[in-house]
N, C-alpha and C positions, 0 to 999 in steps of 0.2 A: 333217826334223822330222816326227814322227807326232803327230797331234792325237787324243788319247783323250777322247772326249766322254762324261763320266760324269754320267748323268742325262739320257738321250736321250729327252726328252719333246718339247714343242713347240719351244722355243728351241734345245735341243741338237740335235734331229734336223734342223731347218732349217739350222743352222750346219754340221753334219756333211755334210748333203746338198750344200750349195753348195761346201764345201771339196772334197768328193770329185769333184764333177762338173767342177771346175777343175783336177784333177790332183793334189790333195794326198792324203797318206797319212792315213787316218782309221779309227778303231775306235769303235764305239758301245757303251756300256754302258747297258742299260735294263731295264725290267720284262719278265718272261718272255713275256707275250702279244705285246708290241711286237717284242721280239727274234725270236721265232719267226716272226712275219709277215714281218719284214725278211729273215730267212734263207731263208724259203720263196718269197717273191714279190718281194723287193727293196723298198727304201724308195720309196714314191710321194710325190714332192715337188711340190705344186701351187703355182704362182706366177701372178701376173697375166699373164705373157707366155708361159709354157710349162709343161707338166707333164712331169716326169722320173720314170723308174723306175730306181733306182740300186742296184747291187749293192755293199753296204758290209758289211764284217765287223761282226757284232754279237754281243755276249756278255751274260750276266746278272750278271757280277761281275768285279772286278779280279783275282781269283785265277785267272781264265782267260786272263790276258794275260802274255806274257813281256816284261818291261820292258827298255828299253834307254836309253842316255844321251841319245838324241835325242827322247825322249818329253816331251810336256807334257800335263798334265791340265787339261781344261776342265770345271769343275764347273758343271752346269746344273740340278741338282735344286733343289727348293724348300727353304727354310730349315729346315723341320722334319725334313728327311732328311739334312742336311749332316753332322752329327757322326757318325752311324752309318756313313755312306759313307766318311768319313775314317778311321774306325777300321778298316774293312775294307781300305782302301787301305794303311794303315800296316802291316798284317800281311804284306803281300807286297812292299813297297818302302819303303826308308828315306828316299830323297831324290829327289823328282820335283817340278818346278815346278808350282804350283797357281794356276790362273787362275779367279777366281770370276765366272763369267758368270751372275750371280744378282741378283735384286732383294733389297732389304734391306741392312743395314749390319753384320750380326753374323757373316756367313759368313767374312770375312777374318780376323777376330779368332779365330774357332774354328779355322780352317785353320792359323794361325800357331802354335797349340799343338801341332800334329802335324808340320809341315814347315817348313823354314827359308826357302824361297823362295815367297812368296805375292804375288799380284797381284790388284788390284781392277779390276772392269770395270763401268762404267755401261752398262746394256743398254736399248736401245729397239728392240724387234722386235715386229711384229704377228704373233703365232704362234697357230695353232689346231691342237690335237691332241685329236681326239675318238674316232678309230678306230685300232686297232692297225695299224701298217704304213703310215700315211698322215699327213702333216702339210701344212698350208697356210700359206704366207707371204703375209700380206695385202697387202704392198707390194713394189714393185720400184723401187729397190733394197730388199733384204729388211729393212734396218734400219741402225742406227748404234751404234757403241761408242766409249766413252772409256776408255782403258786406262792403268794406271800401277802401279808397284810399291807394295806395302803395307808400312808405312803411308805411305811417300812415296818418290818417286824414279822415274827412268827408266833402263833398261839396254838392252843389245843384244837381250835376249830379248823385251822389250816391243816393240821395233822389228820384230823378226822375225815375231812373232805378228800384229802389226798389218799388216805387209806381206802375209802370207798371207791374212788376212781381206779386205784390199782386193782382192786377186786373185780372191777368191770373190764379189766384188760388193758388199761392205759399205762403208759410209762409216765411217772410223776416224780418231780423233784419239788422241794420247797426252798424258798430263799427269803432272807430277811430284807433283800434289796431287789424287788422284782421288776421295778420300772425300767432299769437298763435293758433287761431282756425284752420288754415290750417295745422299747425304742428300736432295738435290733430287729425285731420282727417287722416293725413298721418299715424299716429300711428295705427289708426283703420284699414287702408288699407294694413298694413303689412301682414295680413292674406290672402289677395287676391291670392298671389302666391301659398300658401299652398292649397287652394281650387282648383286652376287651375291644379296643379300638381297631387294631390291625388284624387280630384273629389268625395270625399265621404261626409258623413254627418258631420256637424260642430262639433258635440260632440266628435267624434273620433279624430278631429284635434286639440282639445283644448290644449293639452299638448305641441304640436309643436308651436302653436301660442304663448303660454305663454313664451316659451324659446326665441323665436324670438323677442317678445315684450320686455322682460326684458333686452335683449342685447341692444335693441334700447333705452330703457329708460335710461340705464346707460350712453350711449353715449351722449344723449341730456343733461343729468345732468352735465356731465363733460364739455360739450360745452357751458353751461350756456344758453341754449335755453328754453324759456318759452313756454309751450304748454297747451292747454285746451282740456281735454278729451271729447269724445262724451257723456260719462255718465254725465259729469258736464254740458254740453250744455243742456241735457235733464232735469236736475234738475233746471237749471236757466230758462228754456224755456219749461214749461210743456205742452204748446199747441202742441208741436211736437208729443206728445203721445196721448193727449186727443182728438185731432181734426180729427183723422183718421176715414174716413167714408167708406172705402173699401180697399181690398187688393187682389192682384192676385198672386198666387203661380206659378212659372215657373221653368222649368228644368234649364234654363240658370242662372248662378250665377253671379260672379263679372264681371267687364269689362275685366279683364285679362282672365278669363274663356272664355268669349265671343270672345276675339281676337283669342284664340287658336281654338275655335270651328269653327270660320269663316276662319281659316287658312290664316290669314292676313300676316304672315311672321315676325311680330314684336309684342312686348308687352311693356307695360309701366313700368315694374318692376324696371328698372334702375332708374326711377324717383320716386319710392316709397322706396322699400328696398335699392336700390342703393344710395339713399340720405343718409341713415344711414352709408353705407360703405364709402361714400365720406367724411362725417363728421369725422368718426373714423380715416381715413388715415390722415386727416388734424391735428389730435391730436396725431399722432404717435401711434395709437391704431389699433385694428382689430375688425371687426364685422363678424366673419366667418359664422354664421347661415344666416344672411341676404345676405351676399355675395354669398353663395351657392345657395340660392333661385333665385338670379339674373341669375346666370350661368345656372341653370337647365331650367328656363323658357325661356331664350334666345335660348338655344339649342333646346328646344321643338318647339319654334316658327320657327326657321330656318329650322327645319326638317319637318315642317307642321304636327306635332303630335297633336292629339286631346287631350282635357283635360282628366285627369284621367289616364295618362300613367302609373303612379306608385301607389302602395298602400301606406297607411299611414305608415305601418311597413317599407316598402322600403325607403320612404322618411325620416323616423326617422334615419335609418342607414346612409343614404346619408348626413344627417346633424350631424351625430355623436351624436345622442340623444337616442340611444337604452339604455335600463335600465342596461344592463350588462357592460357598458363602464363607 
């Protein structure tokens, strides 16, 4: 099996690095600056236990790959880049399995419009990508995944990919009903925008996150969507807590924070908080807190603002959550 990591940023490069260092066949597809650095100097993978420099083939697009029957595509880009990437992929191959190693819940639906075999993955990886050619895995083991066929089911390819990732050091479970886990991860990711906007310690943001979370929880309940919280995953899968052998503390926070810090010009908030807004509108309802977070982060990205532009107090007022209102 060859793992083609499409969207080799933080999560994708860490996964590709760990797969490659444990003997698996890997190709990375990423942005030109990252790809050039990898091809010139190797991928520098920093972990709590060791730092690796790995020589991994890296290209800037799927048109540069000769596809074979043993390939699997691991989509790792952010949601705003998914459809364009799938269109590029469809131009060069008609039938390749697609594994969505992505936050959000819309990527699988989009991928299924282009390819017949689509798989969902709940991703929990502490990834930092701030400089071309280098990524940091905050934890050892590097993370955990729950994998299943989309929209439901398990097959031999799920088991094969899961086995390869276990060999690479990840904790992996398979599930015939993976999307409730992805909805649960989305609920946890609703706070990414808050940290990117306010950029302060998590404790001071807790009341904001609670308001945003409760708004989303009510919408999911009205929509009849089943979701499994990260807390429940931890209870059902205690190894995710007990097996940690090392951690790295970094200034960089969530992937949304990192997108603003790298001044990329876009963020994935529309595919996290924006998913709640989309659901609400479909029910004839509103999700003003989540909608405002989408607007603020998109404005910051468009203006190339760095994370932490506003204080928690300022953001509270922008969300109409000040105590005197």
